[in-house]
N, C-alpha and C positions, 0 to 999 in steps of 0.2 A: 407561147402558151396563153399569155394574157390576151393577145390579139384574137386567138382562136376562141377563147371564152367569151369575149365581147361580141363576136360574130354569131354565137349560138342563139337560137330562138329561146323563148322562155321555156317551151317544152323541153328542148335539149338541155338547158341549164338545170332544170328540176330533175330530169332523168339522170343526167350525169352526176349531179350532187348526191342524189339518193343511192344510185347504183354504186358510185365510188365509196360512199360511206359504208354501205352494206358489205361491199367486197372487203374493205379493210377490216371491218368488225369480224366478218366470218374467217378471214385469214388469221387474224390475231387469236381468235377463239380456237381455231383449229390447231395452231402452233402450241398454245398454252395447254389445251386439252391433251394433245399428243405428248408433250413433255411431262405433264402431270400423270398421264396414264402410264408412260414408260417408267417414271420413278415409282409410282404407286404399285405397278405390277412387280417391279424389282423388289420393292419392300415386301410385297406379299410372298414372293418366292423365297426370299431370305427367311421370313418368318416361318413359312411352311417347311423349309429345310431344317431350321433349328428345332422345330417341334418334333422332328423325327429322331432327335438325339436322346431318346429314353434310355437305350442300352448304355450309351456313353455316360450319361449322367449317373445311372445306377452303379456302374462300375467305379466311377470316380468317388461316389459316396461310400462304396464298400471298401475302397482302398485308402480312405482318408484316415490319417492318424493324428489325433489331437495333440500328441506330444511332439510330433514333427509335421506341422501343417504345411500347406502349399505343395504337397506331393513332391518332395525333393527327388525321389527316385525317377520322376518323369521330367522334372524341370532342369536337372543338372545336365542331362544328355538329351538334346533336342531330337536325336534320332529315335530314342525310346518313345518320346511323345508321339511321333509320327506313326510308329508301329502300333502304339497303343490305340490311337484313333482308328487305324485300319482294322484292328482286331475287334473293336467294339462298336463299329458303325454298321448297321444292318445292310444298307444297300451295297456294301462292298463284298458281302459274304453270301454264299449260297445257303439254301435252307438247311442242308445237312451239316454244314460247318457251324451254323448258328445253333442248331440243336446240340451238337457236340460241345460247343462252348458252354451251353447252359448245364450240361452234365458234369463239367469240370468241378473239382472240389474247391478250387480257389481262382482268383482272378489271374488273367494271363498278362501279368505285368512283366515287361521286358523280354518275353519269350519271342524269339524270331519266328516269323511266318513267311510263307512264300509271298513275294511281291505281287500285288494285284494292280489292275488298272485303276486310275483315279479319274473317272469321267467328269466328276463334279469339281475337280481340282481343290479338294478340301484341304490338302496339305498346305496350300498357299493362302487359305482363307480362314481356317479355324484357329482359335487361340484359347489358352487357359488363363484365367484371371483369378486373383486371390479374393478374399471376402470383401475387400474394399474396392474391387474393380481394377486393381493394379495389374500390369502385365507380368505374366510368369514365363510362358513359353508359347511357341506357335507363331502364327502370323502377326505381324505388327501393323498391318494395314488398318486404317480407321477411315471413317467417312460418315456422311449423313445417314447412310443406310445400315451402318454397323448395328448388329443386334446381339443382345445378351440374353442368356438363359441361366437362371439361378441353379446352383447345386446345393441341395440340402442334405443334412445328415440322414442316415438310415433311420426309419421310423420317426422322423421329425415331422411336426405339423406343417401344413402348407404355408402358414403365415410366419414360420420361424425364420430367424436370420440365416442367410445362406452362408455356406462355408467356402464358397467359391463361385466362379461364373464361367460359363462356356460362351465365348464370343465368336461371331461369324460375320464376315464381311461379304458383300455381294461380289459376283464375278466381275472381271474386267469389262468395262463398257456398260455397267449397271444392270445388264441382263445376261442371262446365260443362254446357251443354245436351246434349252428346253422351251423357252418362251418366245423364240424368234418368230416362228410361224404364227402363233397367236397374236403377237404384237403387230406384225405387219398386216395381218387380217383386220385388226381393229383400225389401223391407219387407213386401209383401203375403204373401210366402212365410213370413216370420218371424212375422207376425201369425197366420197359419193354424197354424203349428207351435206357437205359444204357446197358442192356443185349444185345440188338441188336448191339449197337456200339462196345461192347467188342467182340462179335462174328465176326463182320465185320473187326475190327482191327486185330484179330487173323488170319483171312483168308488173309488179305492184308500182314501181316507180313510173313506168310508162302510163298506166291508167291514172295514177295520181296526178301526173303532169297534165294529162288531158282534162282531168276533172277541174284542175285549177285554171287551165287556159281557156276553157269554153266561156265562163262568165267574164273573164278578162277581155276576150275578144268581143263579146257582146257589149261590154262597157266602152271599149274603144270605138266600136261602131256607133254606139249611142252618143258618145262625146263628139264624134265627127258630125253626126246629125245635128246636135245642138249648135256646134260651131257654124253649121250651114244655115241655121235659123229654123230648123224643124223642131219646135218646142213641144209638138204633140207626141213625140216619140216616147214610149214607155217600155220598160223591160219587165218580162214576166219573172217573178221572184218566187221560187220554190225551194229556197235554201234557208237554213236556220243558223248559219255560221257567220263569220265576219264578212265574207263575200256577200251573204244575204243582206247584212246591214248596209254594205256599200251600195248594193243595188237599190235598196230602199232609199238611201240618201240621194242616189242619182235620180230616181223617180220624183222625189220631193223637189230636187233642184229643177228638173224639167217642168214640173207643175208650177213652181214659183216663177220660172222664166216665162212660161206661157201666160200666166196671170198678169205678170208685169207688162208683157207685150200687149195683151188685150187692154190693160188699163191705160197704157200709153196711147194706143190707138183711140180708145174712148175719150181720153183726155184731149187729144188733138181735135177729134170730131166735135166734142162738146164745146171746146173753146172756140173753134171756128164758127159753130152754130150760134153761140151766144154773142160773138162779135158781129155776126152777119146782120142781126136785127137792127141795132143802133146805126150801123154803117149804112144799111139800106135806107133807113129813115132819113139820115143826114144827106145821102146822095139824092133822094127824091126831092127833099126840101130845097137843096141847093140848086138842082137842075130846074126846079119850078121857078125859083127866083131868077136864074139865068135866062130862062125862056120868057120871063115876064108874066107867067101864069099867076104867080103870087107876088104880092108886094111885101117888102121887108117891114111889116108892121110889128108892133110890140109882141103880139101873140105868136107870130111866126118866129121871131127871134127867141122868144121864151121857149118855144118848142125845140128849136135848134140847140139852145143852151141845155135843156133837159136831156136831150139825146147825147150831147157831149159829156155831160156830167155822169150819165149812166155808163157811157163807154169808159170814162176815166175811172169810175169806181170798179168796174169790171176788170180793167187792166190792173188796177191796184190789187184787187183780190187774187187775180191770177199770179201776179208777181209775188204776193205773200205766200201762196201755196207752193210756188215753184221754189222759193228759198227753203221752204220746209222739206220738200222732196230732195233737195240737194244737200241737206244737212247744214245749211248756213243760216238757219232761223235763229238769229242771235237775240239775246235778252240783255237788259240792263237792270238787274235786280237791285232793289233797295227796300228798306224797312218802311212799310206803308200801313195806314189804317184803312182796311177795306171798306169801312163804313163811309169814309169820305169819298172814296171812288164811287160807291153806290149812290150816294147823294147827288154827285155831279151827273151821273148817267141818268138818274130818275128825273132830275130837273129838266134835262133836255128832252127826254122821252114822254114826259107827262102830257104835254099838249097833244101829242099824237094819239095817246090813249083816250083823252077826253073827246077829241074829234071823232074817234071811232066808236064812241059810246061804250067804252070799256072802263070798268071800275078797276083801278090799279092800287094795290096795297103793298107796302113794304114792311116786313117784320125784321128789324135789326136794331136792337136796343143796347148793344154793348160794343165796346171797342174791339176790333178784330185785327190785330197786328199780323202782318203777313210779309214774308220776303218774296217780292214779285216785281215784275216790270209793270209799272203803273200804266203806261200807255197800252200795253198788250191786254192787261186785265180790263181796262176801260173798253177796249175794242171788243173783248169777250162779252161784256155786259151789254154793250150797244147792239151787238148782233143778236144776242138772246132776246133782248127786249123788242127789237124790231121784228124778229121772227114771230114772237108771241102776238104782237100788235097786228101784223099782217095776216096771220092765219087763224085768228080767233074771231068768231062771229059775234057781232054786237046785237043786242046788249049782252055783255058777258063780264067776266072777271079774270084778272091776272094777279097772282100773289107771288111776291119775291120774298124768300126767307133766307137769311144768312145767319149762321151761328157757329160757335166753336165746338168741336168734338175731339176730345183728347188732344193730339198734336196736329190736328187738321182743322180746316175750316170748310164747311159745307155750304153750298149755294144751290137752292132749288127754285125753279120757276114753274108754277102751275097755272094752267089756263083752262077755260071752259071749252065746251064743244065748238067745233068738231075735233075728233081725234083720228089720226091715221089708222088704217087697219093694222092689226098685230103683226102681220107678215111683212110689213114694210117699215115698221118703226126702226128696226136695227139698221136700215139703209139710209136713214135721214142724214147721217154724217158723211155720206159719199158726195163726191164733187158733182155739182150740177143736178143732183137728184131732188125732185120736187113732186109732191103728191097733189097735183092740181085738183084731181077729182074729189079729194077728201076735204078740201078747204072751201068755204063759201065766201071768204073775203076776196078782195082784189088781189090779183096775181102780180107777180113782178119780182124784182131782185135778180141777182146773178145765179142763185142756186149754190153759192159757195159759202154762205154765211156760217152754217153749222160745221162745214168742213174746216173753216178757219178757226172756229171755236175749239174744235177737237185738237188742231195743231197747237193752239196756244196752251191748252190744258196739258197736253203731253209734254210740251217744252217746259212747263212748270212742275213736271213729275207728278201730275195729278191724274184724275180719272173723270170721265164724263159719260153719261148714259141717258137714254131716253126711254120712257115707258108711259103707260096710260096713267093719267092723273085721277085722283079721287073727285076732282071737280068736273070730270067728264071729257076733258081735253087731253093735252099732252103735258107731261112733266119732264123737265130736263134737270138732272141732278149732277152737280159738279163737286168734286172733293179735291182740295188743294192742301199740301203740307204747309204748315205755318213757317217752317224753317227749311230752306233749300240747301242741299249739299252741293258745294262747288263741284264742277265737272272733274277737276283734277283729283279732288279728295274722293269723289264717288268712284272713279276708276281705281284708285288705290284700295278702297274698301272692297270693291267687287273682286279685285285680284287677290286680296287676302282671304 
């Protein structure tokens, strides 16, 4: 059975599960309804029968003697009780006999009558009980369907205490012959309704299985396409349930994979392009020296050294970003005064600003204690200052402001014109992206400086953004938390 279940398709499993469950529910309900209907109908019949004992109750009330309660003339001899019941129960008697009985001066207690048939088998079912419900005479059968009817004294109120009880038990088998046809007719109707319910549940299970299976098959096909490298594959989503959410996640995954693949290709293309220029220069210079076209003069060697240094810086930047992409961009944080780091960076950068005819100003008049990797923050400042020096037209101005804000430290670097267009400012932190046409200064660099800045800031749990400066150029704003949460404690906090 288990092997058969494992071999079933998803449609077969859903159909089998729903159909089996519906079948069991319908069968159980049919059995319970049938049993309850049988018992309920039997109870109804017994109650209907005992409600017809008006004549018997009236005669018992008329023959009751308070000085000798419990009808001793009937209870001492059981045969007299049976005859009494036959004489005073209307269904056993013809209309003329009943009219004759009503004309009699007194009750027919103990008078023999011709024996009549007992189609309802009352002799074996009816009993007489005293005022407390104790057995006096008649049938001793009891059961859950046993019914009692009170006997009240003549002219007594309906809510008065009874002087005795008439008891009636159901026929053998809980139903009598009168209800057999009706009962089995109801059973047939119940069977037909159950069969219709089962057929309807089977059809519903089939369409439900197909409804579930269609998007699952589409997801499987889409997953196969992704595994084969087709990241442009998207699924149409017209659902609003959990499967719709799953399709939406699949489309997001495909979109991210496609973007990652495009970024990877762009990364390789840009890297090879950036490496090609210094390598080409080196090759040309070396081949010229080998062919004797150029002599190894100081200027030629300086040019070769410059190309090698440019290539070395580029490889270092690529290596830095590669570690960031691989998640191995490690830090060695320590408590530092950011003002000291700024002073060191400014001291190195100041001659470059002076030679570029740029006025450089630093606003930082307070100690700024920060948990950071001193080397990485210095690299961040060097890249920002070099980017501002390289792409600000002289004469111009560059202002560096560092201050404490709540539990963070903000660093902003503003420069004068030119400023990149608004539609490309947000792309300045992309790898190898440079807006050559928007800058009037000399070009150069690897195009990775701002990308490295972003990686350093993110590694310090900070934020960095670029926008138009009030000075007319570009403003780069950095926000760093003064106290870093260790990675292991951060993970614990996020999990909580």
